[in-house]
C-alpha positions in Angstrom: 76.0 112.5 34.8 75.6 115.2 32.2 73.5 118.3 32.6 71.7 120.0 29.8 72.1 123.7 29.4 68.9 124.6 31.2 69.7 122.2 34.1 73.1 123.8 34.5 71.6 127.3 34.4 69.0 126.3 37.0 71.7 124.8 39.3 73.7 128.1 39.0 70.6 130.1 39.6 70.0 128.2 42.8 73.6 128.8 44.0 73.4 132.5 43.3 70.0 132.8 45.0 71.3 131.1 48.1 74.4 133.4 48.1 72.2 136.4 47.6 70.1 135.4 50.6 73.2 134.7 52.7 74.5 138.2 51.9 71.2 139.7 52.9 71.4 138.0 56.3 75.0 139.0 56.8 74.2 142.7 55.9 71.3 142.7 58.3 73.4 141.2 61.1 76.1 143.8 60.6 73.5 146.6 60.6 71.7 145.2 63.6 75.0 144.9 65.5 75.7 148.6 64.6 79.0 147.6 63.0 81.3 150.5 62.4 82.7 148.8 59.3 80.7 150.8 56.7 83.1 149.8 54.0 82.5 146.1 54.5 78.7 146.7 54.5 79.0 148.7 51.3 81.1 145.9 49.7 78.5 143.3 50.7 75.7 145.4 49.3 77.6 145.9 46.0 78.2 142.1 45.7 74.5 141.5 46.5 73.4 143.9 43.7 75.8 142.2 41.3 74.3 138.8 42.2 70.8 140.2 41.7 71.8 141.3 38.2 73.4 137.9 37.4 70.3 136.1 38.7 68.1 138.3 36.5 70.2 137.5 33.4 69.9 133.8 34.0 66.2 134.0 34.5 65.9 135.8 31.2 67.9 132.9 29.5 65.6 130.4 31.1 62.4 132.2 30.0 61.2 130.9 26.6 60.8 133.4 23.8 57.1 133.7 22.9 56.3 135.0 19.5 53.0 136.8 19.5 
């Protein structure tokens, strides 16, 4: 089975969105547990932000250009 460019981007977008949500849950769990590993929390937050940026770039690629 061959995917078109848009289908590939949508599949990647879904993967990144799920990973972003999982990181959000992991960060919340560490904070709720009052984990002392602030470095780990900071790294997870940085990865989450990076994913958000990547998700945004893919969404822009999937949005059709509208000429006014």
